[in-house]
C-alpha positions as CSV (number, residue, x, y, z in Angstrom):
1,M,158.4,167.6,182.8
2,N,161.4,168.5,182.8
3,T,161.4,169.6,186.1
4,K,160.3,166.2,187.3
5,K,163.2,164.8,184.9
6,N,166.3,167.2,186.3
7,I,164.6,167.4,190.2
8,G,164.9,163.0,190.3
9,V,168.4,163.4,188.4
10,L,170.2,165.5,190.9
11,G,168.3,164.1,193.5
12,L,169.8,160.6,192.6
13,L,173.4,162.7,192.5
14,G,172.1,163.7,196.0
15,L,171.9,160.2,197.2
16,V,174.9,159.4,196.2
17,I,176.4,162.3,197.9
18,M,174.9,161.0,200.4
19,I,175.3,157.3,200.9
20,Q,179.5,157.4,200.4
21,L,179.9,160.2,203.2
22,L,177.7,157.7,205.1
23,T,179.9,155.0,205.1
24,H,182.8,157.1,205.5
25,W,180.7,158.3,208.4
26,T,180.5,154.7,209.9
27,G,183.6,153.0,208.7
28,T,181.5,151.1,206.3
29,Q,184.1,151.7,203.4
30,Y,183.3,148.4,202.4
31,Y,179.5,148.6,200.6
32,L,181.3,151.0,197.9
33,T,182.9,147.6,196.1
34,Q,179.3,145.9,195.7
35,L,177.5,149.6,195.3
36,T,179.8,149.9,192.4
37,M,179.2,146.9,190.8
38,S,176.1,147.3,191.6
39,A,175.9,150.8,189.2
40,Y,177.4,149.0,186.8
41,Y,174.8,145.6,186.6
42,S,172.3,148.2,186.8
43,L,173.6,150.2,183.2
44,V,173.1,147.1,181.6
45,I,169.4,147.1,183.5
46,L,168.7,150.4,182.2
47,G,169.5,149.7,178.3
48,L,167.1,146.1,178.8
49,C,165.0,148.4,180.3
50,V,164.3,150.8,177.1
51,L,164.7,148.1,175.1
52,M,161.4,145.7,176.8
53,G,159.5,148.8,178.4
54,Y,159.6,151.4,175.0
55,A,160.4,149.4,172.0
56,G,158.9,146.0,173.5
57,Q,161.3,143.9,172.5
58,I,161.9,140.9,175.2
59,S,165.9,140.6,175.2
60,L,167.0,137.1,176.7
61,G,170.7,137.9,175.7
62,H,172.6,140.9,177.1
63,A,174.4,138.7,178.9
64,G,176.3,138.0,175.2
65,F,177.2,141.7,175.2
66,F,177.8,142.4,178.1
67,A,180.3,139.3,177.4
68,I,181.4,140.8,174.2
69,G,182.3,144.2,176.5
70,G,184.3,142.8,179.1
71,Y,186.2,140.0,177.3
72,L,187.7,141.5,174.3
73,A,188.9,144.4,176.8
74,A,189.9,141.8,178.7
75,A,191.9,139.9,175.9
76,L,192.8,143.5,173.9
77,T,194.7,144.3,177.5
78,T,196.4,141.5,178.4
79,H,197.4,139.2,175.2
80,D,201.2,139.9,174.4
81,L,201.7,141.3,171.4
82,T,206.1,141.6,171.0
83,P,205.7,138.5,169.1
84,Y,203.5,140.4,166.1
85,S,205.7,143.7,166.7
86,N,207.3,143.3,163.1
87,T,204.6,143.2,161.5
88,L,203.4,146.5,159.3
89,I,199.6,147.0,161.5
90,I,201.9,146.5,165.1
91,Q,203.9,148.9,164.0
92,V,201.4,151.4,162.8
93,L,199.6,151.1,166.1
94,N,202.9,151.3,168.0
95,R,203.3,155.1,166.8
96,C,200.1,156.1,166.8
97,G,200.0,155.4,170.8
98,L,197.6,152.9,170.2
99,L,199.9,150.2,172.1
100,I,201.7,150.4,175.5
101,Q,204.2,148.3,176.9
102,G,204.5,146.4,180.2
103,Q,206.7,144.5,182.0
104,D,206.5,140.6,182.6
105,I,208.0,139.2,186.2
106,Y,211.4,138.6,184.4
107,G,211.7,142.3,182.8
108,D,210.5,141.4,179.4
109,V,208.5,143.8,177.8
110,L,205.3,143.8,176.4
111,L,203.2,144.9,174.5
112,Y,199.4,145.9,175.1
113,F,196.4,147.5,173.1
114,N,195.3,150.9,175.7
115,P,192.4,150.6,177.7
116,W,190.8,152.8,176.1
117,V,191.6,151.5,172.2
118,S,189.5,148.1,173.8
119,C,187.4,150.4,175.4
120,I,186.2,151.9,171.7
121,L,186.7,148.1,170.0
122,A,185.0,146.4,172.5
123,I,182.3,148.5,172.6
124,S,182.0,148.4,168.7
125,A,182.1,144.7,168.3
126,A,179.0,144.8,170.4
127,A,177.2,147.3,168.6
128,L,178.2,145.9,165.4
129,T,177.2,142.3,167.1
130,A,173.4,143.9,167.5
131,L,172.9,145.7,164.3
132,V,174.1,141.9,162.2
133,T,171.3,139.8,164.1
134,G,169.2,142.3,164.9
135,I,168.1,143.0,161.5
136,P,166.6,139.2,161.0
137,V,165.4,138.5,164.8
138,L,163.8,141.9,165.5
139,K,161.5,140.8,162.9
140,L,160.8,137.8,165.0
141,K,157.5,138.3,167.6
142,G,156.8,136.9,170.6
143,H,158.3,133.7,172.1
144,Y,159.7,133.6,168.5
145,L,162.0,136.7,169.3
146,A,162.7,134.9,173.0
147,M,163.7,131.8,171.9
148,A,166.4,133.8,168.9
149,T,168.0,136.5,171.9
150,L,168.3,132.6,174.3
151,G,170.0,131.5,171.2
152,F,172.5,134.0,170.7
153,G,173.4,134.2,174.8
154,T,174.3,130.8,174.2
155,I,176.1,131.1,171.1
156,I,178.6,133.1,173.4
157,Y,178.6,132.0,176.0
158,R,179.8,128.6,174.3
159,I,182.3,130.8,172.5
160,V,184.0,132.2,175.6
161,L,183.9,128.9,177.3
162,A,185.2,126.9,174.8
163,S,187.6,129.2,173.0
164,A,191.7,129.4,174.9
165,F,191.9,133.4,173.3
166,F,189.0,134.5,176.3
167,G,190.1,131.8,178.9
168,E,188.6,128.9,178.4
169,A,186.6,128.4,182.0
170,D,189.0,130.3,183.7
171,G,188.3,133.7,182.2
172,I,190.9,136.1,182.0
173,S,192.5,137.8,184.9
174,D,195.0,140.0,186.0
175,V,193.3,142.5,183.4
176,P,194.9,146.8,183.9
177,P,194.1,149.1,185.8
178,F,191.9,151.5,183.0
179,T,193.5,155.0,183.3
180,L,190.8,157.7,182.6
181,V,192.7,161.2,183.2
182,S,195.9,161.1,184.0
183,G,199.1,163.7,183.0
184,I,197.3,166.9,183.9
185,P,199.2,169.3,186.2
186,G,196.6,169.3,189.4
187,L,194.8,166.5,189.0
188,P,195.1,163.4,190.0
189,V,194.9,160.0,188.1
190,I,191.6,159.1,187.4
191,E,191.0,155.1,186.8
192,V,189.4,152.5,186.6
193,S,190.5,149.6,189.3
194,G,189.8,147.1,192.4
195,D,193.1,149.0,194.3
196,F,191.3,149.7,197.9
197,S,193.0,152.9,197.9
198,G,190.7,154.2,194.9
199,R,187.6,152.8,196.3
200,V,185.7,156.0,196.2
201,Q,186.6,157.0,193.4
202,N,185.7,154.2,191.3
203,Y,182.3,153.7,193.1
204,Y,182.0,157.9,191.6
205,I,183.4,157.0,189.0
206,A,180.4,153.6,188.0
207,W,177.4,156.2,189.5
208,S,178.5,159.1,186.9
209,M,178.0,157.0,184.5
210,V,174.5,155.4,185.6
211,I,173.3,159.5,186.3
212,A,174.6,159.8,182.6
213,G,173.1,156.7,181.0
214,T,169.8,158.0,183.0
215,L,169.8,161.3,182.1
216,L,170.0,160.4,178.7
217,L,167.5,157.9,178.4
218,L,165.1,159.9,180.2
219,N,165.3,162.4,176.9
220,L,165.5,160.1,174.7
221,I,162.5,158.8,175.9
222,D,160.1,162.6,176.0
223,S,161.2,163.2,172.6
224,R,159.7,162.0,168.6
225,V,161.8,158.9,168.7
226,G,160.1,158.0,173.1
227,R,156.7,159.0,171.2
228,A,157.4,156.4,168.3
229,L,158.7,153.5,170.6
230,R,155.6,153.9,172.8
231,S,153.2,153.8,169.7
232,I,155.5,150.6,168.9
233,H,154.8,149.5,172.4
234,G,150.9,149.8,172.3
235,S,150.5,148.1,168.6
236,E,153.6,148.2,165.7
237,E,150.6,147.3,163.4
238,T,149.4,150.7,164.2
239,A,152.5,152.6,164.2
240,D,153.2,151.4,161.0
241,A,150.3,152.5,159.5
242,M,150.7,156.0,160.9
243,G,154.1,156.2,159.0
244,I,156.9,155.4,161.9
245,N,159.8,153.3,160.3
246,T,159.0,150.5,163.4
247,A,162.2,147.6,162.1
248,R,164.5,151.3,162.2
249,Y,163.5,152.5,165.8
250,K,163.5,148.1,167.6
251,L,166.7,147.5,165.8
252,K,168.4,151.4,166.9
253,T,166.9,150.6,170.5
254,F,168.2,147.2,170.2
255,I,171.9,148.8,169.5
256,L,171.9,151.0,172.2
257,S,171.1,148.4,174.8
258,A,173.9,146.5,173.3
259,I,176.2,149.9,174.2
260,F,174.9,150.0,177.6
261,A,175.5,146.2,178.3
262,A,178.8,146.5,176.0
263,A,180.5,149.6,178.1
264,A,179.1,148.0,182.0
265,G,181.2,145.6,180.7
266,V,184.1,147.2,179.9
267,F,184.6,149.3,183.1
268,L,183.4,145.9,185.5
269,T,186.3,144.0,184.0
270,H,188.3,146.8,184.3
271,F,187.2,147.1,187.8
272,N,187.6,143.5,189.2
273,G,190.6,142.9,187.3
274,G,189.4,140.0,185.1
275,I,185.9,138.2,184.1
276,G,184.5,134.8,183.8
277,P,182.1,132.7,181.7
278,S,179.6,132.8,183.6
279,E,178.5,136.4,183.2
280,A,177.5,135.2,179.8
281,G,175.5,132.7,181.3
282,I,171.9,132.6,180.1
283,M,170.6,133.3,184.3
284,K,172.7,136.0,184.0
285,S,170.4,137.2,180.8
286,V,167.6,136.2,183.2
287,R,168.5,138.1,186.1
288,Y,167.9,140.6,183.8
289,V,165.0,140.4,182.9
290,A,164.0,139.9,186.5
291,I,165.4,143.3,187.5
292,V,164.2,145.4,184.4
293,A,160.1,143.2,184.8
294,V,160.4,144.0,189.1
295,G,160.6,147.6,188.7
296,G,158.3,148.5,185.8
297,M,159.3,147.4,182.1
298,A,158.5,151.0,181.3
299,N,159.1,152.3,184.2
300,I,163.1,153.3,184.3
301,W,163.2,154.7,187.9
302,G,161.4,151.5,189.0
303,A,164.2,149.6,187.0
304,L,167.6,151.2,188.6
305,T,166.1,151.3,192.1
306,M,165.5,147.8,191.8
307,G,168.6,147.0,189.7
308,V,170.9,148.5,192.0
309,L,169.1,146.7,195.2
310,L,168.4,143.2,194.0
311,N,171.9,143.6,192.4
312,F,173.8,145.1,195.9
313,L,171.6,141.6,198.2
314,S,173.1,139.0,195.4
315,L,176.9,140.7,195.2
316,R,176.5,140.7,199.2
317,G,175.4,137.0,199.6
318,I,172.1,137.8,200.8
319,F,170.3,134.5,198.6
320,G,173.4,132.1,199.5
321,T,173.6,129.4,197.2
322,Y,169.8,130.1,196.1
323,D,170.8,133.0,194.0
324,D,169.8,132.0,190.7
325,A,166.5,130.1,192.0
326,V,165.9,133.4,193.7
327,F,165.7,135.9,190.9
328,G,163.8,133.0,188.9
329,L,160.7,133.1,191.7
330,I,160.7,136.6,191.5
331,L,160.1,137.0,188.1
332,I,157.4,134.2,188.2
333,L,155.4,136.1,191.2
334,I,155.9,139.3,189.3
335,M,154.0,138.3,186.1
336,L,151.3,136.7,188.2
337,F,150.9,139.4,190.9
338,A,152.3,143.0,189.3
339,P,153.1,142.4,185.7
340,E,153.5,146.1,184.9
341,G,156.2,146.1,188.3
342,I,156.0,145.7,192.0
343,L,156.1,149.9,191.8
344,S,153.1,149.5,190.1
345,I,151.0,148.3,192.8
346,R,148.9,151.7,194.1
347,I,148.2,150.8,197.5
348,R,147.4,154.7,197.9
349,Q,144.8,154.2,195.3
350,R,143.6,151.2,196.5
351,L,143.0,152.6,199.8
352,R,141.2,155.5,197.9
353,N,138.4,152.9,195.9
354,A,138.5,151.6,199.5
355,F,137.3,154.6,201.4
356,S,135.4,155.6,197.9
357,S,133.3,152.4,198.6
358,S,132.1,152.8,202.2
359,T,131.4,156.2,201.5
360,S,129.0,155.8,199.4
361,E,127.8,153.4,201.0
362,I,127.0,155.1,204.5
363,R,125.4,157.7,201.8
364,G,123.3,154.9,201.1
365,G,122.5,153.7,204.1
366,E,121.7,157.4,205.5
367,S,119.5,157.9,202.0
368,S,117.2,154.2,202.8
């Protein structure tokens, strides 16, 4: 099992490198922009896949966690703190190196949170929100759980849409680059930004996160925790009877999936240089659920494959103005004809069954 897992991760790494080289040789490096964005969206889908496919908990509010990460990272790195520079807390933060200075177009000094600090705060806020909301919400089941998470997503959407701190309907723009590595002799500056000159670098940053996240979740699924989650998905009452703390496992999985979504929101916001209310919309959450359903709710590789493919097609404008309608239709069709995911349609098995039935008929005819 471990060998297959390692081969799969190495195969994904090889495919990522091959695609980048292919775009370089064919002069189509502009595709890397959509592939980078698809990678970040796939992080949300990976976390949601574990929550739905293994813990058996549906969430229609994961766009809210994505928005918490993205909006907080954007707000903390763009709002000027110089009006509060005389306060004790700002002075302490500045002395600790948690703030950075910039200049506006008139040459006046501006003070912002360091992107690393804003990233940690944003992801921590999403995790804390998941903890506070998950304790009561995860006690619900079925459509009651779906309605509760839908309500959470609606609350986050209305907050970012109505709050001046988050830019209201305009969102937040001019988000600075997220410098990951700098000042090390012999190494280039590694940062997350939308600069065309760093397109290849950003592509590998995004896919490094996806590969690391995939490896983490595969190890989680193969562990004792993964077996407990599968038992909860199969029958929560039976898992309780076996001594598994179902409430704790469901809550921890919910928090983990929220962290994946928030991290994706932070990095994609720095890559795009901004974020808008549409990222917190209900249809975004429906899209994530639809992609997980297409790939298979208990299939990490299937969810990742469909996440990259469908998001890439959407970002390239293939679906046009019918984008949300297409994902809604996909969800309906999958629930009707392939509830375990499109990859669960086993053509080989059907051909084998057809061959077996035809062989038995031939034998029956010969015996008669």
